[in-house]
N, C-alpha and C positions, 0 to 999 in steps of 0.2 A: 683202619688200620697201617701202626707202626711198619714202616720199611726202612731199609738202607739202601740209600743211591749216589747211584754212581752217575753226577754228572759231567761230560766231557767240553771242556772249552767253557768254563763257570767263571775265568776273567774277563770272556768278551761280552760281547754289546748286550746278548740276550743271555748267556748264560748267567754272566750279572744278576743283572734285573730278578731271573728264574727263583740263584739261590737264592735270593733275598728275600722274593716272595715265599719261598716255603720257609725261609725263617721264621717269619713274620704265623706263617697264616698252619703249618704243618710242624710244630713243635715234639713230636714226638717224632721223629722222623730223622735217623743220621743220615746228614751229609754229606759225599766224599765228594772234593770238587780237585778233578784231572785237568789240568791245562798244561800244556808247555812252554808258555810262555812268550812266540810269537809279537813279532811288532801288535797286532789287535786284542795279545791278553795283557791284562794289568792289572796288576795285581790290588792299585791304587782303588780300585774300585770295587771292592770288598775290605778295605782295611779296620774297617768302623765296626766291622761282624765276625773280624779275622781271631778270635780270643772267645766267637760262640763254645760249646759244650758240646753242639752237637756239630759243629760244621769242621774237618778238615781237607785241608789242602796240600795235594799231590804234585812234588813239578816232574812235570813225564810226558812224554809221546804215546800216544796211542798204535804206533807203526812199532811197540816195544813189546811182543810178545811175552817174555820175559813181567815184565812190569806188571799188563794185566792182570795173566795169571796169580801173578802173588796178589794183590790189589783183590781178588777175587774171592781169595781165601781167607785173608786176614782179613778181612772188611765182612766176610760173608753177605757181598751183594745178591739181594733179590729182583732190582729194582735201576736199570740203565736208561739213564736221557741224555741223548748224542747230541751238543753242540756242535763240536769241533768239528771245523773244517776251515778252509781259504776260499771266502766267500765275494773278493771283491773282482768283478765283470771285470776292470781295465785291469788289472792285473794278472786275469787270468790271462786275456789276450798279448800278453809281453810274455808272461812266464810260465807256458800252464803244466808244469814239470811237479811242480811244485802241489798243485789243485788233485794229480792223475796219485799222485804218494797222497796225499793228505787224507783227499774226499775218497776215495777206492781205496786203497792199499786201508790206511788206518780202519776202514769200517768195516774193515775184512778180518782185521784181526782182530777186535774188538770183538764179532760178533764170534770168532773161532774162540776166543776167551766166556763166554757168555757159557755157549755151547758148550764147551767143559767141564763149564763148572756146575752149572744146571742141568740139564741132561744127561753127559756122558759119566759125574762123578755124582749125581745126583743130589747135590748137596741144598739145592731150595725145594720147594713146595711149585704147586700148581700155582703163587702169586707170584711168580718173577714175572719181570716187563721189561722187554726193549720197543724205548721209542725213538723212535729215529726221528731227528728235526731234517727234512728238508724243506724247497722251495717250490715257488708256481711257476720260478721259469723252465724246469724240466716239460713241461708246456709248449713252450716255443711264442709264437706273437700271437694273437689275436686282432680283428676285424675291425671295424667300426664296431661291428654287435658284437652277439655272446658272450658267455662266461665258458672258464676248466671248468668240468666236475669232475668225480671222481675215478670218471671213466673218460677222459678225456685223452687218446693215445697221445704219449710223449712226441717230442720233436725240439729236442736239444739244439739252441742256434751256436750257443759261446763254447769257451775248452771248461767255463765255471759248470753249467747250466748240466754239460754232457756226463762230467765229473757227478757233479750228485744226481742227475738221472742213471747213471752205474750203477752207483751209490744205493737210490732207492728200491734197484731193480733184487741186489745181491742178496739187501733183508728180507726181502719179500721173499729167495725161494729158500733162505734159513729157514723160515716160517712150512712155505712146501715139502721140502726135501727132507726136514729133520723136527719139523716141529717148534722151532725158538716161538716161542711167545712175544712176536714181534706186535706194534703199530709205528705206522710212518705217518708225519702228517707234512702238508705242503702251505707253507704260511703267504700272502703276499706283504710287500712291503713295508718291514719296523723302520719307526725312528722312535725317539725319547730317551731319557738317559743318559748317558756310559757310551754314546755310537761314537768309533771311531772320525775322525773330519775328515774322510776319506768321501767320505757319505755325499749325498747331496745336502741334507736339512740341515748336518753340523757343517757341512761348509761352506755353505751358504751363511748360516747366520754369523759363522765367525767372520766370513768375509766385510759383510755386510755391519756386524757390529766395527769393524776398523775401518768399512768407508772403503772398501777397495773393492774391485769389479768379482762381476757376479755373470761367471762362465756359467751358459744353457746350452748344449745340445744342438745343431741342428736345429728348428727351428721350436723347441721348446714344449712340441704338438706331441710327447711319446708319454703314453697313458701308464699309471700302476693306480692300482690300490692300496691303498693307503692304514696300515695296521699300530696300533700301538700297543709297546711293546707290553704295557703291563695287562691289556685286554692278551696277547697271547702267547702270555703265560701261565694266566690263568688257565688257558684250551687246553693250556699243554696235561698242566695239574688235572684236567678236567677228563681226557682224553688217558694220562696212565690209569686214573680211578675208575673209569667206568666204559672208555674201550673196548671194542669186539675185538679179541685177537685176529689177524692177520690182513686187518682193514688198513683205509689211507684214510684220512679225514682232510678236508683245505679250510684253512684258517686262516679269513678275509673280513675287511675293516668295511668294508660295504660303504668305503670313501675313498670312490674312483674321481682323478686328479692328472691330467697332468702337469709335467716339470716345471711347464713357465705359469702357472698355475699356483704350485708349490712356492715357489719361486715370490710372485706377489704378493701373496701373504705373510709369509715371508717379511718382505718388506716393509708391509702395511704395519704388523705386530713393533717388529723395531723402532721404526719411526712412533710409535704409539709410546715406546718405556722407555726411549734413550733422546726423542727430540727428531728433527732434520738434520740431515749432512749438517757441517760448518757452511755451508755454501748456498745455507737455505734449501736448497733444492730436495727429494723425498727420493727415499733411497732405490725403486725403482727405475732411478736415473743410472745406477751404474751396471744394469741388466746388459750382458753381452754375446751375438749368440759367437760361437765356436762350432767347428767342422764336427759334423758328426758321428757315434762312437763307432767302429767298425761289424755291424751286425748287427745294429744298435734295433729290439724289437721293435716295436710298434706300443701293444696296450697289450694289457694283462689285467685280468678281472675275477677274479671269486665268487663262484659259486658255493657261500658256506649253510648252504641247505640239510645237509647230511647230519652235521655235529649239532645243529640248531635241533633239528628231529628227531634224533639219537639220545641225548646227553646233554638236550637244556643250554646247550651256548652260545652266547649271540654277544658282538660287543658292546662294551661299555661306552665308548670313546666315543662323536664325534671328531673329523676330523680341526677342526676347530678349538676344540674343546683337547683333542690332546695337542692343537701347536703350542696351544697356551702354555702349555703345564712346560711342554718338552723348552718353548722359550725363556720361558720363567728358570727351568734348569740351569740353565745353560747361562744365565747371565750373573745367575746367583752361583752357578762357579765357575769362575773364567780360570780359577789357576790350576780347576784340572784340565783343561782345554788348554793354557799354556802348557802345561807340564805335557801333553803328548805330543802336541805341535812344535817343543826344543828338545821333546826324547827322554828330557830328565826322568819322568815312572820309568827309564828304562833300566836307569839309573840307581835305582829305588832299588831293582831287584837285584841285579848286576852285584850289590856289593850287599846282598841279602848272602845269594849263592857264590859270592864268590866270582863272576862273568870276567 
C-alpha cells in the first residue's frame, strides 16, 4: 500500500540507510526527510538520491511545532518513522541538556503533530503508523547471562538512555491515552556505511587505516549485540507494515561480541586488505586500553524472538559478513570519511542554506 512517510533524522547514519532502502524497495512511497543537520546529519549521505521524484528533504527541527503541523497538512503524512535523536553516550555525559531537548521534547512535539493531524482533525484513515526507533540501552545492563525481552523493566544508566526511555514512555502513553497508532522498536548496536566516526567501529577503522592508536575502554570486555544497519532497516519496514499497534519489538543481530573482539577483527581485516603496518607489525599492536567510560554498562543482549515469531524477521548477516561489507565500504569511501573528520561536509550545506 502506498504511503507518505515522514522520516525524522533521515540524514543520520541509520536514517540515511533507511531512506535508501525505501527508495530501492518501496518506490510507490513518498518520503519526506526532516533533519536539523546537526553534526551527525550529513546531506552527502543522500546526495546521489536527492533528485528522486518520490523524495523531499526538509531542513528543520522536530521541536518546531508549527513546522511539523504544516508538514503533516501539506504532505498528508500518514506514517512517521522517528530516528531523530542525540545518540552518543559520551556526549550525553558531558552535555545532557541537548539530549533532553531533542529526545524528549522533540518526540513530544512530533507526537502532538501526529495526534492533531490524524486524530483531532481526522485527516487520515486507520492505516496511519507512528514508529518510534529506540535502543536496548533503556533496559540497563545485563550480567553474564540472560537477554533483554520486550518485558524487561527499564533501567537506564546514562543521560542518553534515560532520555530515550522517557521518549519510549511518552510514545506508549499516546497509544493508551489517545489511541495514537504507535509502534516502538528497541535495537542493539548498529554498524555499517555512513556511521559518524565517533562510534567504535568507524573510529577504530579510520585509526587503524592510518596506523594510529586504537583506544579501548577499560579491559575491552564490554559486550554488545551487533546489528548490521541493513538488517535493522529491513526490520523497521516489516514492523511498519505488519506490526501490532501499541507493541514494542526488540531488534537484535544475534551477534554478541565484546569491544576487544570487535577491534581485533577490524585489525585483522585491515591487515588483510591493506597489508601490515610500515613497521611490519600487525594492527593489533596499536590497541591501547584507556580509562573506562563513566557508567559503562557491561553487557547488552537482545532476545529478538518476538519479531521472528510474529513478523518473520531474522537478520541476514553474521557479524563477520557485515563487518567485511563495512570495512570495504569505508575503504572505498575514504573521501566521505575525510569530509566528516575535517568538517567540510558541514560547509557543503552551509553554502546551500546560507549558514
